[in-house]
N, CA, C and O atoms as a GROMACS GRO file, in nm:
protein
  552
    1MET      N    1   1.938  -5.465  -5.491
    1MET     CA    2   1.990  -5.367  -5.541
    1MET      C    3   1.992  -5.234  -5.510
    1MET      O    4   2.031  -5.150  -5.592
    2VAL      N    5   1.939  -5.194  -5.355
    2VAL     CA    6   1.912  -5.099  -5.340
    2VAL      C    7   2.075  -5.076  -5.223
    2VAL      O    8   2.164  -4.992  -5.205
    3ILE      N    9   2.035  -5.206  -5.171
    3ILE     CA   10   2.173  -5.271  -5.087
    3ILE      C   11   2.270  -5.224  -5.160
    3ILE      O   12   2.343  -5.138  -5.112
    4LEU      N   13   2.282  -5.250  -5.235
    4LEU     CA   14   2.440  -5.234  -5.340
    4LEU      C   15   2.423  -5.081  -5.365
    4LEU      O   16   2.505  -5.019  -5.297
    5MET      N   17   2.377  -5.034  -5.409
    5MET     CA   18   2.336  -4.874  -5.410
    5MET      C   19   2.380  -4.812  -5.320
    5MET      O   20   2.436  -4.703  -5.332
    6LYS      N   21   2.352  -4.900  -5.167
    6LYS     CA   22   2.351  -4.780  -5.051
    6LYS      C   23   2.511  -4.772  -4.969
    6LYS      O   24   2.549  -4.692  -4.884
    7TYR      N   25   2.590  -4.904  -5.039
    7TYR     CA   26   2.708  -4.973  -4.984
    7TYR      C   27   2.798  -4.880  -5.097
    7TYR      O   28   2.910  -4.835  -5.077
    8PHE      N   29   2.734  -4.867  -5.196
    8PHE     CA   30   2.854  -4.774  -5.298
    8PHE      C   31   2.854  -4.634  -5.267
    8PHE      O   32   2.953  -4.571  -5.302
    9LEU      N   33   2.740  -4.556  -5.193
    9LEU     CA   34   2.740  -4.455  -5.167
    9LEU      C   35   2.836  -4.417  -5.011
    9LEU      O   36   2.903  -4.320  -4.975
   10SER      N   37   2.815  -4.496  -4.975
   10SER     CA   38   2.943  -4.551  -4.827
   10SER      C   39   3.062  -4.504  -4.897
   10SER      O   40   3.137  -4.408  -4.887
   11LEU      N   41   3.054  -4.592  -4.961
   11LEU     CA   42   3.219  -4.636  -5.007
   11LEU      C   43   3.264  -4.525  -5.038
   11LEU      O   44   3.377  -4.506  -4.994
   12CYS      N   45   3.204  -4.411  -5.117
   12CYS     CA   46   3.232  -4.300  -5.191
   12CYS      C   47   3.278  -4.200  -5.079
   12CYS      O   48   3.381  -4.133  -5.076
   13LEU      N   49   3.164  -4.208  -4.976
   13LEU     CA   50   3.179  -4.091  -4.905
   13LEU      C   51   3.295  -4.128  -4.830
   13LEU      O   52   3.389  -4.048  -4.832
   14SER      N   53   3.310  -4.278  -4.738
   14SER     CA   54   3.476  -4.324  -4.684
   14SER      C   55   3.552  -4.271  -4.744
   14SER      O   56   3.613  -4.185  -4.679
   15THR      N   57   3.598  -4.289  -4.910
   15THR     CA   58   3.721  -4.273  -4.930
   15THR      C   59   3.662  -4.116  -4.974
   15THR      O   60   3.673  -4.135  -5.095
   16LEU      N   61   3.622  -4.013  -4.968
   16LEU     CA   62   3.602  -3.846  -4.998
   16LEU      C   63   3.681  -3.815  -4.834
   16LEU      O   64   3.769  -3.733  -4.808
   17LEU      N   65   3.630  -3.887  -4.767
   17LEU     CA   66   3.696  -3.838  -4.591
   17LEU      C   67   3.813  -3.878  -4.571
   17LEU      O   68   3.866  -3.818  -4.478
   18MET      N   69   3.908  -3.993  -4.643
   18MET     CA   70   3.977  -3.995  -4.608
   18MET      C   71   4.081  -3.930  -4.715
   18MET      O   72   4.203  -3.936  -4.701
   19ILE      N   73   4.021  -3.874  -4.811
   19ILE     CA   74   4.096  -3.784  -4.894
   19ILE      C   75   4.149  -3.646  -4.810
   19ILE      O   76   4.256  -3.598  -4.774
   20PHE      N   77   4.006  -3.613  -4.804
   20PHE     CA   78   3.992  -3.505  -4.706
   20PHE      C   79   4.107  -3.469  -4.584
   20PHE      O   80   4.182  -3.373  -4.567
   21SER      N   81   4.074  -3.626  -4.492
   21SER     CA   82   4.162  -3.608  -4.349
   21SER      C   83   4.273  -3.649  -4.369
   21SER      O   84   4.355  -3.639  -4.278
   22ILE      N   85   4.317  -3.714  -4.508
   22ILE     CA   86   4.498  -3.673  -4.564
   22ILE      C   87   4.565  -3.578  -4.586
   22ILE      O   88   4.683  -3.554  -4.560
   23ASN      N   89   4.463  -3.501  -4.650
   23ASN     CA   90   4.544  -3.341  -4.681
   23ASN      C   91   4.513  -3.247  -4.496
   23ASN      O   92   4.566  -3.140  -4.469
   24CYS      N   93   4.425  -3.318  -4.404
   24CYS     CA   94   4.507  -3.140  -4.349
   24CYS      C   95   4.578  -3.192  -4.230
   24CYS      O   96   4.570  -3.309  -4.192
   25LYS      N   97   4.632  -3.123  -4.188
   25LYS     CA   98   4.725  -3.048  -4.076
   25LYS      C   99   4.704  -3.070  -4.007
   25LYS      O  100   4.807  -3.037  -3.948
   26ASP      N  101   4.615  -3.128  -3.899
   26ASP     CA  102   4.622  -3.058  -3.762
   26ASP      C  103   4.606  -3.077  -3.643
   26ASP      O  104   4.522  -3.075  -3.553
   27THR      N  105   4.829  -3.120  -3.688
   27THR     CA  106   4.886  -3.137  -3.531
   27THR      C  107   4.992  -3.017  -3.582
   27THR      O  108   5.017  -2.980  -3.697
   28VAL      N  109   5.058  -2.962  -3.428
   28VAL     CA  110   5.152  -2.905  -3.520
   28VAL      C  111   5.298  -2.933  -3.398
   28VAL      O  112   5.297  -2.966  -3.279
   29THR      N  113   5.420  -2.899  -3.500
   29THR     CA  114   5.517  -2.937  -3.439
   29THR      C  115   5.610  -2.875  -3.397
   29THR      O  116   5.563  -2.763  -3.381
   30ASN      N  117   5.749  -2.872  -3.357
   30ASN     CA  118   5.814  -2.854  -3.280
   30ASN      C  119   5.854  -2.708  -3.390
   30ASN      O  120   5.833  -2.595  -3.345
   31GLU      N  121   5.906  -2.723  -3.516
   31GLU     CA  122   5.931  -2.622  -3.607
   31GLU      C  123   5.833  -2.539  -3.653
   31GLU      O  124   5.859  -2.430  -3.703
   32ASP      N  125   5.719  -2.584  -3.640
   32ASP     CA  126   5.617  -2.510  -3.667
   32ASP      C  127   5.558  -2.386  -3.561
   32ASP      O  128   5.526  -2.278  -3.611
   33LEU      N  129   5.544  -2.409  -3.408
   33LEU     CA  130   5.540  -2.358  -3.253
   33LEU      C  131   5.731  -2.286  -3.264
   33LEU      O  132   5.756  -2.178  -3.211
   34ASP      N  133   5.788  -2.329  -3.303
   34ASP     CA  134   5.947  -2.266  -3.315
   34ASP      C  135   5.924  -2.088  -3.431
   34ASP      O  136   5.977  -1.979  -3.407
   35LYS      N  137   5.838  -2.119  -3.540
   35LYS     CA  138   5.793  -2.028  -3.589
   35LYS      C  139   5.738  -1.912  -3.576
   35LYS      O  140   5.767  -1.801  -3.621
   36LYS      N  141   5.614  -1.967  -3.476
   36LYS     CA  142   5.577  -1.806  -3.430
   36LYS      C  143   5.599  -1.791  -3.301
   36LYS      O  144   5.616  -1.857  -3.198
   37ILE      N  145   5.590  -1.634  -3.357
   37ILE     CA  146   5.681  -1.503  -3.261
   37ILE      C  147   5.520  -1.512  -3.142
   37ILE      O  148   5.402  -1.528  -3.172
   38ILE      N  149   5.578  -1.496  -3.025
   38ILE     CA  150   5.510  -1.454  -2.931
   38ILE      C  151   5.569  -1.313  -2.930
   38ILE      O  152   5.684  -1.282  -2.960
   39PRO      N  153   5.420  -1.191  -2.870
   39PRO     CA  154   5.484  -1.047  -2.885
   39PRO      C  155   5.586  -1.000  -2.705
   39PRO      O  156   5.601  -1.037  -2.589
   40ASP      N  157   5.621  -0.913  -2.791
   40ASP     CA  158   5.718  -0.869  -2.644
   40ASP      C  159   5.554  -0.759  -2.520
   40ASP      O  160   5.570  -0.707  -2.409
   41LYS      N  161   5.448  -0.765  -2.590
   41LYS     CA  162   5.361  -0.749  -2.511
   41LYS      C  163   5.155  -0.806  -2.466
   41LYS      O  164   5.062  -0.777  -2.540
   42ASN      N  165   5.148  -0.845  -2.402
   42ASN     CA  166   5.010  -0.833  -2.414
   42ASN      C  167   5.037  -1.001  -2.455
   42ASN      O  168   4.977  -1.027  -2.560
   43VAL      N  169   5.100  -1.101  -2.408
   43VAL     CA  170   5.100  -1.258  -2.450
   43VAL      C  171   4.950  -1.273  -2.325
   43VAL      O  172   4.900  -1.227  -2.222
   44SER      N  173   4.932  -1.391  -2.450
   44SER     CA  174   4.813  -1.416  -2.455
   44SER      C  175   4.836  -1.634  -2.360
   44SER      O  176   4.862  -1.741  -2.415
   45TYR      N  177   4.813  -1.603  -2.234
   45TYR     CA  178   4.801  -1.776  -2.237
   45TYR      C  179   4.799  -1.905  -2.314
   45TYR      O  180   4.888  -1.982  -2.350
   46ILE      N  181   4.625  -1.902  -2.333
   46ILE     CA  182   4.576  -1.995  -2.437
   46ILE      C  183   4.637  -1.982  -2.609
   46ILE      O  184   4.629  -2.070  -2.694
   47GLN      N  185   4.690  -1.860  -2.622
   47GLN     CA  186   4.725  -1.855  -2.769
   47GLN      C  187   4.860  -1.837  -2.810
   47GLN      O  188   4.898  -1.822  -2.926
   48HIS      N  189   4.956  -1.841  -2.674
   48HIS     CA  190   5.078  -1.861  -2.746
   48HIS      C  191   5.208  -1.930  -2.601
   48HIS      O  192   5.329  -1.952  -2.613
   49ILE      N  193   5.101  -1.948  -2.457
   49ILE     CA  194   5.179  -2.054  -2.364
   49ILE      C  195   5.161  -2.181  -2.330
   49ILE      O  196   5.242  -2.262  -2.286
   50GLN      N  197   4.974  -2.197  -2.370
   50GLN     CA  198   5.003  -2.319  -2.298
   50GLN      C  199   5.050  -2.379  -2.456
   50GLN      O  200   5.038  -2.501  -2.444
   51PRO      N  201   5.082  -2.358  -2.552
   51PRO     CA  202   5.094  -2.412  -2.717
   51PRO      C  203   5.242  -2.493  -2.659
   51PRO      O  204   5.281  -2.609  -2.642
   52VAL      N  205   5.290  -2.358  -2.642
   52VAL     CA  206   5.493  -2.438  -2.602
   52VAL      C  207   5.483  -2.559  -2.478
   52VAL      O  208   5.513  -2.675  -2.506
   53PHE      N  209   5.431  -2.514  -2.324
   53PHE     CA  210   5.434  -2.611  -2.308
   53PHE      C  211   5.356  -2.774  -2.322
   53PHE      O  212   5.383  -2.872  -2.252
   54ASP      N  213   5.244  -2.764  -2.446
   54ASP     CA  214   5.191  -2.923  -2.432
   54ASP      C  215   5.293  -2.928  -2.506
   54ASP      O  216   5.341  -3.037  -2.474
   55LEU      N  217   5.381  -2.871  -2.608
   55LEU     CA  218   5.471  -2.935  -2.662
   55LEU      C  219   5.588  -2.956  -2.700
   55LEU      O  220   5.657  -3.018  -2.781
   56LYS      N  221   5.593  -2.850  -2.571
   56LYS     CA  222   5.756  -2.868  -2.514
   56LYS      C  223   5.744  -2.910  -2.420
   56LYS      O  224   5.798  -3.020  -2.432
   57CYS      N  225   5.690  -2.900  -2.272
   57CYS     CA  226   5.690  -2.970  -2.130
   57CYS      C  227   5.646  -3.109  -2.042
   57CYS      O  228   5.696  -3.184  -1.958
   58ASN      N  229   5.481  -3.090  -2.141
   58ASN     CA  230   5.385  -3.163  -2.163
   58ASN      C  231   5.425  -3.364  -2.232
   58ASN      O  232   5.375  -3.475  -2.215
   59THR      N  233   5.515  -3.318  -2.292
   59THR     CA  234   5.525  -3.480  -2.391
   59THR      C  235   5.641  -3.520  -2.340
   59THR      O  236   5.721  -3.449  -2.279
   60ALA      N  237   5.653  -3.661  -2.370
   60ALA     CA  238   5.764  -3.702  -2.374
   60ALA      C  239   5.759  -3.800  -2.235
   60ALA      O  240   5.859  -3.867  -2.211
   61ASN      N  241   5.622  -3.809  -2.129
   61ASN     CA  242   5.647  -3.802  -1.980
   61ASN      C  243   5.662  -3.730  -1.863
   61ASN      O  244   5.635  -3.767  -1.749
   62CYS      N  245   5.723  -3.590  -1.912
   62CYS     CA  246   5.764  -3.504  -1.804
   62CYS      C  247   5.658  -3.414  -1.739
   62CYS      O  248   5.599  -3.448  -1.636
   63HIS      N  249   5.640  -3.318  -1.792
   63HIS     CA  250   5.487  -3.227  -1.680
   63HIS      C  251   5.358  -3.228  -1.708
   63HIS      O  252   5.285  -3.129  -1.714
   64SER      N  253   5.317  -3.392  -1.735
   64SER     CA  254   5.212  -3.391  -1.762
   64SER      C  255   5.108  -3.422  -1.704
   64SER      O  256   5.147  -3.391  -1.591
   65SER      N  257   4.976  -3.468  -1.683
   65SER     CA  258   4.871  -3.441  -1.580
   65SER      C  259   4.906  -3.577  -1.463
   65SER      O  260   4.906  -3.580  -1.340
   66GLU      N  261   4.939  -3.691  -1.581
   66GLU     CA  262   4.969  -3.830  -1.569
   66GLU      C  263   5.080  -3.869  -1.508
   66GLU      O  264   5.092  -3.981  -1.458
   67THR      N  265   5.183  -3.765  -1.508
   67THR     CA  266   5.356  -3.797  -1.538
   67THR      C  267   5.354  -3.713  -1.398
   67THR      O  268   5.351  -3.768  -1.288
   68ARG      N  269   5.354  -3.579  -1.418
   68ARG     CA  270   5.383  -3.464  -1.322
   68ARG      C  271   5.542  -3.406  -1.278
   68ARG      O  272   5.577  -3.324  -1.193
   69ALA      N  273   5.625  -3.495  -1.387
   69ALA     CA  274   5.782  -3.502  -1.315
   69ALA      C  275   5.787  -3.422  -1.201
   69ALA      O  276   5.682  -3.364  -1.173
   70GLY      N  277   5.890  -3.404  -1.121
   70GLY     CA  278   5.944  -3.276  -1.038
   70GLY      C  279   5.777  -3.261  -0.997
   70GLY      O  280   5.754  -3.144  -1.030
   71GLY      N  281   5.668  -3.310  -0.951
   71GLY     CA  282   5.503  -3.299  -0.896
   71GLY      C  283   5.445  -3.187  -0.963
   71GLY      O  284   5.343  -3.132  -0.921
   72LEU      N  285   5.538  -3.130  -1.121
   72LEU     CA  286   5.462  -3.068  -1.206
   72LEU      C  287   5.402  -3.080  -1.276
   72LEU      O  288   5.447  -3.169  -1.348
   73SER      N  289   5.282  -3.032  -1.324
   73SER     CA  290   5.169  -3.029  -1.453
   73SER      C  291   5.196  -2.875  -1.541
   73SER      O  292   5.229  -2.768  -1.491
   74PHE      N  293   5.174  -2.899  -1.664
   74PHE     CA  294   5.200  -2.769  -1.751
   74PHE      C  295   5.026  -2.808  -1.841
   74PHE      O  296   5.000  -2.730  -1.933
   75THR      N  297   4.948  -2.890  -1.821
   75THR     CA  298   4.867  -2.914  -1.895
   75THR      C  299   4.723  -2.871  -1.876
   75THR      O  300   4.613  -2.923  -1.894
   76SER      N  301   4.786  -2.708  -1.816
   76SER     CA  302   4.659  -2.636  -1.809
   76SER      C  303   4.627  -2.528  -1.720
   76SER      O  304   4.658  -2.562  -1.606
   77TYR      N  305   4.591  -2.443  -1.722
   77TYR     CA  306   4.634  -2.324  -1.659
   77TYR      C  307   4.627  -2.336  -1.484
   77TYR      O  308   4.710  -2.278  -1.413
   78GLN      N  309   4.552  -2.391  -1.446
   78GLN     CA  310   4.426  -2.457  -1.316
   78GLN      C  311   4.574  -2.534  -1.238
   78GLN      O  312   4.602  -2.522  -1.118
   79ASN      N  313   4.639  -2.596  -1.319
   79ASN     CA  314   4.797  -2.667  -1.264
   79ASN      C  315   4.923  -2.609  -1.306
   79ASN      O  316   5.030  -2.661  -1.276
   80THR      N  317   4.911  -2.483  -1.388
   80THR     CA  318   5.093  -2.395  -1.408
   80THR      C  319   5.049  -2.329  -1.278
   80THR      O  320   5.125  -2.350  -1.183
   81THR      N  321   4.948  -2.258  -1.254
   81THR     CA  322   4.984  -2.182  -1.166
   81THR      C  323   4.957  -2.196  -0.998
   81THR      O  324   4.950  -2.102  -0.919
   82SER      N  325   4.946  -2.315  -0.973
   82SER     CA  326   4.870  -2.296  -0.886
   82SER      C  327   5.006  -2.322  -0.765
   82SER      O  328   4.964  -2.376  -0.663
   83ASP      N  329   5.152  -2.291  -0.763
   83ASP     CA  330   5.205  -2.309  -0.685
   83ASP      C  331   5.293  -2.192  -0.742
   83ASP      O  332   5.345  -2.170  -0.852
   84LEU      N  333   5.287  -2.105  -0.585
   84LEU     CA  334   5.295  -1.973  -0.630
   84LEU      C  335   5.475  -1.912  -0.672
   84LEU      O  336   5.530  -1.810  -0.711
   85SER      N  337   5.510  -2.052  -0.632
   85SER     CA  338   5.682  -2.034  -0.637
   85SER      C  339   5.744  -2.113  -0.755
   85SER      O  340   5.864  -2.138  -0.765
   86ILE      N  341   5.630  -2.154  -0.858
   86ILE     CA  342   5.624  -2.205  -1.006
   86ILE      C  343   5.591  -2.071  -1.046
   86ILE      O  344   5.649  -1.964  -1.030
   87VAL      N  345   5.521  -2.093  -1.081
   87VAL     CA  346   5.498  -1.947  -1.136
   87VAL      C  347   5.445  -1.790  -1.000
   87VAL      O  348   5.339  -1.788  -0.937
   88PHE      N  349   5.516  -1.722  -0.994
   88PHE     CA  350   5.473  -1.591  -0.909
   88PHE      C  351   5.417  -1.472  -1.044
   88PHE      O  352   5.478  -1.402  -1.124
   89PRO      N  353   5.301  -1.493  -1.022
   89PRO     CA  354   5.233  -1.389  -1.116
   89PRO      C  355   5.274  -1.216  -1.116
   89PRO      O  356   5.246  -1.157  -1.011
   90GLY      N  357   5.327  -1.149  -1.204
   90GLY     CA  358   5.371  -0.969  -1.172
   90GLY      C  359   5.538  -1.026  -1.119
   90GLY      O  360   5.605  -0.938  -1.065
   91GLN      N  361   5.601  -1.161  -1.133
   91GLN     CA  362   5.751  -1.117  -1.049
   91GLN      C  363   5.797  -1.306  -1.101
   91GLN      O  364   5.792  -1.421  -1.057
   92PRO      N  365   5.841  -1.223  -1.229
   92PRO     CA  366   5.937  -1.346  -1.265
   92PRO      C  367   6.064  -1.361  -1.218
   92PRO      O  368   6.130  -1.459  -1.252
   93GLN      N  369   6.095  -1.300  -1.165
   93GLN     CA  370   6.248  -1.294  -1.070
   93GLN      C  371   6.242  -1.370  -0.945
   93GLN      O  372   6.336  -1.374  -0.865
   94ASN      N  373   6.122  -1.435  -0.927
   94ASN     CA  374   6.035  -1.492  -0.770
   94ASN      C  375   6.040  -1.613  -0.848
   94ASN      O  376   6.099  -1.705  -0.790
   95SER      N  377   5.990  -1.645  -0.980
   95SER     CA  378   5.965  -1.792  -1.046
   95SER      C  379   6.013  -1.906  -1.057
   95SER      O  380   6.110  -1.866  -1.121
   96ARG      N  381   6.029  -2.011  -1.051
   96ARG     CA  382   6.141  -2.132  -1.062
   96ARG      C  383   6.144  -2.156  -1.210
   96ARG      O  384   6.239  -2.184  -1.283
   97LEU      N  385   5.995  -2.134  -1.243
   97LEU     CA  386   5.965  -2.202  -1.387
   97LEU      C  387   6.091  -2.144  -1.504
   97LEU      O  388   6.157  -2.192  -1.596
   98ILE      N  389   6.068  -1.973  -1.412
   98ILE     CA  390   6.131  -1.865  -1.508
   98ILE      C  391   6.301  -1.893  -1.491
   98ILE      O  392   6.400  -1.888  -1.563
   99ASN      N  393   6.285  -1.910  -1.418
   99ASN     CA  394   6.472  -1.925  -1.322
   99ASN      C  395   6.489  -2.078  -1.469
   99ASN      O  396   6.545  -2.062  -1.577
  100SER      N  397   6.416  -2.218  -1.418
  100SER     CA  398   6.478  -2.348  -1.519
  100SER      C  399   6.495  -2.296  -1.672
  100SER      O  400   6.558  -2.370  -1.746
  101ILE      N  401   6.440  -2.164  -1.730
  101ILE     CA  402   6.373  -2.167  -1.830
  101ILE      C  403   6.458  -2.125  -1.930
  101ILE      O  404   6.455  -2.152  -2.050
  102GLU      N  405   6.598  -2.001  -1.815
  102GLU     CA  406   6.659  -1.969  -1.887
  102GLU      C  407   6.800  -1.988  -1.931
  102GLU      O  408   6.865  -1.897  -1.983
  103GLY      N  409   6.849  -2.118  -1.906
  103GLY     CA  410   6.929  -2.183  -1.941
  103GLY      C  411   6.995  -2.258  -1.799
  103GLY      O  412   6.963  -2.237  -1.682
  104PRO      N  413   7.116  -2.367  -1.864
  104PRO     CA  414   7.178  -2.416  -1.757
  104PRO      C  415   7.243  -2.386  -1.674
  104PRO      O  416   7.263  -2.475  -1.592
  105SER      N  417   7.306  -2.258  -1.649
  105SER     CA  418   7.409  -2.208  -1.545
  105SER      C  419   7.275  -2.116  -1.478
  105SER      O  420   7.293  -2.107  -1.357
  106SER      N  421   7.134  -2.040  -1.525
  106SER     CA  422   7.065  -2.039  -1.405
  106SER      C  423   6.985  -2.132  -1.315
  106SER      O  424   6.918  -2.115  -1.213
  107SER      N  425   7.005  -2.204  -1.365
  107SER     CA  426   6.911  -2.354  -1.230
  107SER      C  427   7.037  -2.458  -1.232
  107SER      O  428   7.149  -2.480  -1.278
  108SER      N  429   6.879  -2.526  -1.101
  108SER     CA  430   7.055  -2.708  -1.143
  108SER      C  431   6.897  -2.765  -1.140
  108SER      O  432   6.870  -2.870  -1.080
  109TYR      N  433   6.787  -2.678  -1.217
  109TYR     CA  434   6.728  -2.837  -1.254
  109TYR      C  435   6.638  -2.749  -1.458
  109TYR      O  436   6.521  -2.743  -1.496
  110PRO      N  437   6.744  -2.713  -1.511
  110PRO     CA  438   6.758  -2.652  -1.635
  110PRO      C  439   6.671  -2.732  -1.702
  110PRO      O  440   6.655  -2.853  -1.688
  111MET      N  441   6.583  -2.609  -1.821
  111MET     CA  442   6.443  -2.689  -1.857
  111MET      C  443   6.406  -2.630  -2.017
  111MET      O  444   6.389  -2.508  -2.024
  112PRO      N  445   6.395  -2.700  -2.131
  112PRO     CA  446   6.429  -2.841  -2.079
  112PRO      C  447   6.489  -2.949  -2.044
  112PRO      O  448   6.602  -2.925  -2.086
  113PRO      N  449   6.493  -3.042  -2.001
  113PRO     CA  450   6.607  -3.123  -1.980
  113PRO      C  451   6.761  -3.158  -2.110
  113PRO      O  452   6.726  -3.103  -2.214
  114ILE      N  453   6.875  -3.212  -2.127
  114ILE     CA  454   6.922  -3.203  -2.260
  114ILE      C  455   6.882  -3.314  -2.333
  114ILE      O  456   6.846  -3.405  -2.258
  115GLY      N  457   6.876  -3.332  -2.414
  115GLY     CA  458   6.782  -3.379  -2.518
  115GLY      C  459   6.699  -3.387  -2.591
  115GLY      O  460   6.687  -3.444  -2.699
  116TYR      N  461   6.590  -3.287  -2.489
  116TYR     CA  462   6.474  -3.260  -2.536
  116TYR      C  463   6.456  -3.140  -2.652
  116TYR      O  464   6.563  -3.130  -2.712
  117PRO      N  465   6.379  -3.066  -2.692
  117PRO     CA  466   6.381  -2.970  -2.774
  117PRO      C  467   6.384  -2.892  -2.724
  117PRO      O  468   6.287  -2.882  -2.649
  118PRO      N  469   6.501  -2.760  -2.717
  118PRO     CA  470   6.472  -2.631  -2.623
  118PRO      C  471   6.385  -2.521  -2.696
  118PRO      O  472   6.330  -2.490  -2.802
  119LEU      N  473   6.409  -2.488  -2.578
  119LEU     CA  474   6.284  -2.327  -2.609
  119LEU      C  475   6.353  -2.191  -2.627
  119LEU      O  476   6.424  -2.128  -2.548
  120THR      N  477   6.297  -2.153  -2.796
  120THR     CA  478   6.403  -2.048  -2.829
  120THR      C  479   6.381  -1.986  -2.755
  120THR      O  480   6.310  -2.001  -2.655
  121LYS      N  481   6.492  -1.828  -2.824
  121LYS     CA  482   6.461  -1.727  -2.703
  121LYS      C  483   6.355  -1.658  -2.717
  121LYS      O  484   6.323  -1.574  -2.633
  122ASN      N  485   6.278  -1.683  -2.836
  122ASN     CA  486   6.144  -1.524  -2.833
  122ASN      C  487   5.992  -1.644  -2.738
  122ASN      O  488   5.878  -1.606  -2.713
  123GLN      N  489   6.054  -1.791  -2.708
  123GLN     CA  490   5.978  -1.841  -2.626
  123GLN      C  491   6.028  -1.828  -2.501
  123GLN      O  492   5.944  -1.871  -2.421
  124ILE      N  493   6.114  -1.795  -2.453
  124ILE     CA  494   6.168  -1.776  -2.306
  124ILE      C  495   6.089  -1.665  -2.243
  124ILE      O  496   6.015  -1.653  -2.145
  125ALA      N  497   6.148  -1.565  -2.371
  125ALA     CA  498   6.055  -1.420  -2.368
  125ALA      C  499   5.909  -1.350  -2.360
  125ALA      O  500   5.865  -1.248  -2.307
  126GLY      N  501   5.854  -1.463  -2.443
  126GLY     CA  502   5.746  -1.470  -2.373
  126GLY      C  503   5.689  -1.520  -2.300
  126GLY      O  504   5.572  -1.498  -2.270
  127ILE      N  505   5.756  -1.592  -2.259
  127ILE     CA  506   5.681  -1.713  -2.075
  127ILE      C  507   5.746  -1.547  -1.991
  127ILE      O  508   5.662  -1.460  -1.973
  128THR      N  509   5.844  -1.529  -1.963
  128THR     CA  510   5.858  -1.466  -1.885
  128THR      C  511   5.790  -1.318  -1.890
  128THR      O  512   5.805  -1.257  -1.784
  129THR      N  513   5.745  -1.273  -1.955
  129THR     CA  514   5.690  -1.119  -2.058
  129THR      C  515   5.544  -1.200  -1.987
  129THR      O  516   5.522  -1.146  -1.879
  130TRP      N  517   5.466  -1.286  -2.010
  130TRP     CA  518   5.339  -1.328  -1.925
  130TRP      C  519   5.322  -1.365  -1.837
  130TRP      O  520   5.204  -1.380  -1.802
  131VAL      N  521   5.461  -1.413  -1.725
  131VAL     CA  522   5.423  -1.389  -1.576
  131VAL      C  523   5.464  -1.248  -1.466
  131VAL      O  524   5.432  -1.231  -1.348
  132LYS      N  525   5.545  -1.161  -1.560
  132LYS     CA  526   5.543  -1.018  -1.600
  132LYS      C  527   5.428  -0.927  -1.564
  132LYS      O  528   5.432  -0.840  -1.477
  133GLU      N  529   5.314  -0.959  -1.650
  133GLU     CA  530   5.204  -0.903  -1.709
  133GLU      C  531   5.081  -0.936  -1.638
  133GLU      O  532   4.967  -0.891  -1.656
  134GLY      N  533   5.145  -1.071  -1.508
  134GLY     CA  534   5.074  -1.133  -1.446
  134GLY      C  535   4.986  -1.252  -1.382
  134GLY      O  536   4.920  -1.277  -1.282
  135ALA      N  537   5.036  -1.318  -1.525
  135ALA     CA  538   5.022  -1.418  -1.576
  135ALA      C  539   4.890  -1.451  -1.537
  135ALA      O  540   4.857  -1.508  -1.433
  136LEU      N  541   4.814  -1.412  -1.629
  136LEU     CA  542   4.649  -1.377  -1.673
  136LEU      C  543   4.607  -1.562  -1.739
  136LEU      O  544   4.673  -1.657  -1.780
  137ASN      N  545   4.502  -1.539  -1.722
  137ASN     CA  546   4.447  -1.659  -1.749
  137ASN      C  547   4.368  -1.634  -1.924
  137ASN      O  548   4.255  -1.661  -1.964
  138ASN      N  549   4.470  -1.581  -1.986
  138ASN     CA  550   4.358  -1.474  -2.112
  138ASN      C  551   4.363  -1.506  -2.258
  138ASN      O  552   4.295  -1.442  -2.339
   0.00000   0.00000   0.00000
């Protein structure tokens, strides 16, 4: 009887956990991210920039730590800022990252490439502002 009662309680607890986890939305989609507005000053790497890189750059085996397309990984602040030619703090005009995301006519390697979800104007402006503000790890 005690074993049966433990089994029943375990089953009830498992069922409740499944119900709660089904209703939780813990993944961010491109649509969700595209609606999030990056401010025009005091841009935070952690709050604003890394989420964009995670969804738009690190997915589909592009700029992840494993694949490093073009030798680049945007999976962490250290990876993103390790090469001054990619991100030159305070000088977006000298940063290849900014040149690449501004559009197909601005770079021989526009990012993201055709077929992948593009960055919004706000995301491009936000990344540019982050670099202009010193590309801080904030």
